[in-house]
Residue frames relative to the residue before (quaternion, step in Angstrom):
aa qw qx qy qz dx dy dz
M 1.0000 0.0000 0.0000 0.0000 0.00 0.00 0.00
I 0.6339 0.5392 -0.3446 0.4344 3.60 0.93 -0.84
G 0.6424 0.5421 -0.3228 0.4349 3.60 1.01 -0.76
D 0.6139 0.5562 -0.3451 0.4412 3.59 1.19 -0.44
L 0.6247 0.5370 -0.3383 0.4548 3.59 1.19 -0.45
R 0.2508 0.8260 -0.4594 0.2091 3.56 0.65 1.15
H 0.6002 0.5550 -0.3650 0.4456 3.60 1.25 -0.13
R 0.2595 -0.7805 0.5558 0.1203 3.58 -0.63 1.18
L 0.0145 0.8099 -0.5813 0.0769 3.57 -0.64 1.18
S 0.3214 -0.7087 0.5887 0.2187 3.55 -1.28 0.43
L 0.3344 -0.7217 0.5740 0.1944 3.55 -0.92 0.96
Q 0.0496 -0.8214 0.5677 -0.0253 3.56 -0.71 1.11
S 0.1963 -0.7545 0.6142 0.1225 3.53 -1.19 0.67
R 0.4648 -0.6820 0.5074 0.2478 3.53 -1.23 0.64
S 0.0051 0.7655 -0.6427 -0.0297 3.53 -1.15 0.63
R 0.3195 -0.7270 0.5779 0.1880 3.52 -1.22 0.58
V 0.1344 -0.7935 0.5930 0.0248 3.53 -0.76 1.14
P 0.4754 -0.6660 0.4784 0.3186 3.64 -0.78 0.93
D 0.3316 -0.7699 0.5164 0.1751 3.58 -0.96 0.89
G 0.5705 -0.6255 0.3692 0.3835 3.60 1.27 0.05
A 0.7147 0.3923 -0.2446 0.5249 3.57 1.26 -0.16
G 0.6867 -0.4840 0.2767 0.4665 3.58 1.20 0.45
G 0.6835 0.4429 -0.2857 0.5051 3.57 1.24 -0.09
F 0.4142 -0.6896 0.5351 0.2579 3.52 -1.30 -0.27
T 0.2490 -0.7114 0.6337 0.1740 3.51 -1.30 0.49
E 0.3421 -0.7420 0.5438 0.1915 3.54 -0.91 0.93
T 0.0094 -0.7890 0.6140 -0.0182 3.56 -0.88 0.98
W 0.2530 -0.7456 0.5981 0.1493 3.54 -1.26 0.47
A 0.0316 0.7900 -0.6109 0.0413 3.56 -1.02 0.82
D 0.5937 -0.5547 0.4375 0.3852 3.55 -1.18 0.56
V 0.5200 -0.6122 0.4833 0.3482 3.57 -1.06 0.71
A 0.6129 -0.6141 0.3670 0.3355 3.56 -1.07 0.78
A 0.7893 0.2817 -0.1426 0.5267 3.59 0.81 -0.97
H 0.8657 -0.1118 0.0368 0.4866 3.58 -0.70 1.16
P 0.0287 0.8517 -0.5223 0.0293 3.62 0.49 1.12
V 0.6537 0.5304 -0.3262 0.4300 3.64 1.12 -0.50
V 0.0098 0.7624 -0.6466 0.0237 3.53 -0.99 0.98
Y 0.2701 -0.7252 0.6065 0.1826 3.56 -1.25 0.48
A 0.0334 -0.8335 0.5492 -0.0506 3.55 -0.81 1.03
A 0.3417 -0.6284 0.6450 0.2690 3.48 -1.41 0.35
I 0.1284 -0.8139 0.5660 0.0255 3.59 -0.79 1.01
R 0.0268 0.7924 -0.6065 0.0592 3.55 -0.92 1.02
A 0.3672 -0.7108 0.5572 0.2224 3.59 -0.83 1.00
V 0.1028 -0.8239 0.5565 0.0310 3.59 -0.90 0.92
G 0.8128 -0.0897 0.0516 0.5733 3.62 1.19 -0.10
G 0.0505 -0.8075 0.5868 0.0337 3.53 -1.28 0.09
T 0.1603 -0.7588 0.6237 0.0971 3.51 -1.35 0.34
E 0.1851 -0.7375 0.6315 0.1518 3.52 -1.33 0.31
A 0.0206 0.7915 -0.6098 0.0362 3.55 -1.09 0.76
L 0.4353 -0.6610 0.5445 0.2777 3.52 -1.23 0.55
R 0.0727 0.7925 -0.5969 0.1020 3.59 -0.56 1.20
A 0.8426 -0.0307 -0.0310 0.5368 3.54 -0.80 1.09
G 0.7117 -0.4832 0.2475 0.4457 3.55 1.00 0.87
Q 0.6858 0.4265 -0.2893 0.5138 3.58 1.27 0.17
L 0.4431 -0.6652 0.5313 0.2810 3.54 -1.12 0.69
Q 0.0041 0.8003 -0.5979 0.0455 3.57 -0.69 1.12
G 0.2419 -0.7794 0.5668 0.1134 3.51 -1.05 0.84
T 0.1323 -0.7475 0.6449 0.0881 3.52 -1.23 0.61
T 0.1475 -0.7855 0.5979 0.0606 3.55 -0.85 1.01
T 0.2746 -0.7443 0.5871 0.1610 3.56 -1.02 0.85
Y 0.1181 -0.8038 0.5829 0.0118 3.55 -0.94 0.99
R 0.2301 -0.6875 0.6601 0.1967 3.51 -1.38 0.36
L 0.0871 -0.7857 0.6122 0.0185 3.54 -0.78 1.06
L 0.1712 -0.7619 0.6181 0.0901 3.54 -0.96 0.90
L 0.1139 0.7934 -0.5893 0.1014 3.57 -0.79 1.02
R 0.6471 -0.5060 0.3833 0.4223 3.54 -1.25 0.30
Y 0.6139 -0.5972 0.3910 0.3371 3.52 -1.14 0.76
R 0.1187 0.7287 -0.6709 0.0699 3.53 -1.17 0.83
E 0.4387 -0.7233 0.4769 0.2387 3.55 -1.06 0.70
D 0.6750 0.5464 -0.2910 0.4014 3.61 1.17 -0.33
I 0.5554 0.5944 -0.4061 0.4163 3.62 1.18 0.31
N 0.0928 0.7849 -0.6083 0.0729 3.56 -0.99 0.91
A 0.7075 -0.5049 0.3182 0.3785 3.55 -1.33 0.20
D 0.5954 0.5467 -0.3769 0.4522 3.62 1.24 0.02
M 0.6346 0.5255 -0.3141 0.4717 3.59 1.30 0.11
R 0.2007 -0.7438 0.6124 0.1772 3.51 -1.36 -0.08
L 0.3200 -0.7004 0.6020 0.2112 3.53 -1.37 0.29
S 0.1373 -0.8142 0.5629 0.0364 3.58 -0.79 1.04
D 0.2101 -0.7758 0.5814 0.1260 3.56 -1.06 0.79
G 0.6435 -0.5263 0.3150 0.4580 3.58 1.26 0.25
A 0.7385 0.3596 -0.2099 0.5303 3.59 1.05 -0.72
G 0.7798 -0.0693 0.0788 0.6172 3.56 1.23 -0.45
H 0.3383 -0.7466 0.5305 0.2162 3.54 -1.24 -0.24
Y 0.3531 -0.6904 0.5979 0.2029 3.50 -1.35 0.51
D 0.2528 -0.7618 0.5811 0.1345 3.60 -0.62 1.15
I 0.3533 -0.7659 0.5023 0.1906 3.56 -0.55 1.19
I 0.2106 -0.7690 0.5966 0.0922 3.55 -0.97 1.00
A 0.8046 -0.0593 0.0923 0.5835 3.58 0.89 -0.95
V 0.1482 -0.7638 0.6242 0.0710 3.54 -1.23 0.66
L 0.0023 -0.8134 0.5801 -0.0445 3.57 -0.70 1.11
D 0.4189 -0.6270 0.5878 0.2933 3.55 -1.14 0.73
R 0.4621 -0.7582 0.3775 0.2629 3.56 -0.25 1.30
D 0.8336 0.0730 -0.0194 0.5471 3.60 0.77 -0.92
G 0.5732 -0.6205 0.3698 0.3869 3.60 1.23 0.25
R 0.6161 0.5733 -0.3303 0.4274 3.59 1.27 0.11
K 0.4214 -0.7358 0.4331 0.3056 3.59 1.34 0.13
Q 0.4335 0.6721 -0.4831 0.3563 3.55 0.93 0.98
Y 0.8069 0.0409 0.0225 0.5888 3.57 0.93 -0.95
L 0.2569 -0.7235 0.6176 0.1707 3.53 -1.28 0.57
E 0.1966 -0.7219 0.6475 0.1448 3.51 -1.16 0.70
V 0.1019 -0.8107 0.5765 -0.0072 3.55 -0.53 1.26
T 0.1957 -0.7410 0.6317 0.1168 3.54 -0.92 0.96
A 0.0806 0.8074 -0.5738 0.1112 3.58 -0.76 1.06
T 0.2847 -0.7314 0.5897 0.1902 3.53 -1.29 0.38
R 0.1168 -0.7699 0.6242 0.0640 3.51 -1.29 0.50
Q 0.3618 -0.7243 0.5496 0.2058 3.55 -0.92 0.95
G 0.4624 0.7164 -0.4642 0.2398 3.54 -1.12 0.46
């Protein structure tokens, strides 16, 4: 199982920065403490939809990674070429060894 955790990802959190006009701009940055995680990634489903006149696909993935307490559904995992938007985080067997993360990716 450890050998399957071969995909290097950065854990990122969202922040809102004032834009000076009363609104906010959304930015993403690596979490301060230990942003790098290694994961096994498996595609489990997908959809296609027409958005703004273009066909766009969304793929759902299951990512398995070592347990950490600081991951939640307001974060994402980035591989440099794109990102996985986290939907759910589950302690895989209740023993705090591995997390099973459900995420989506556009593309």
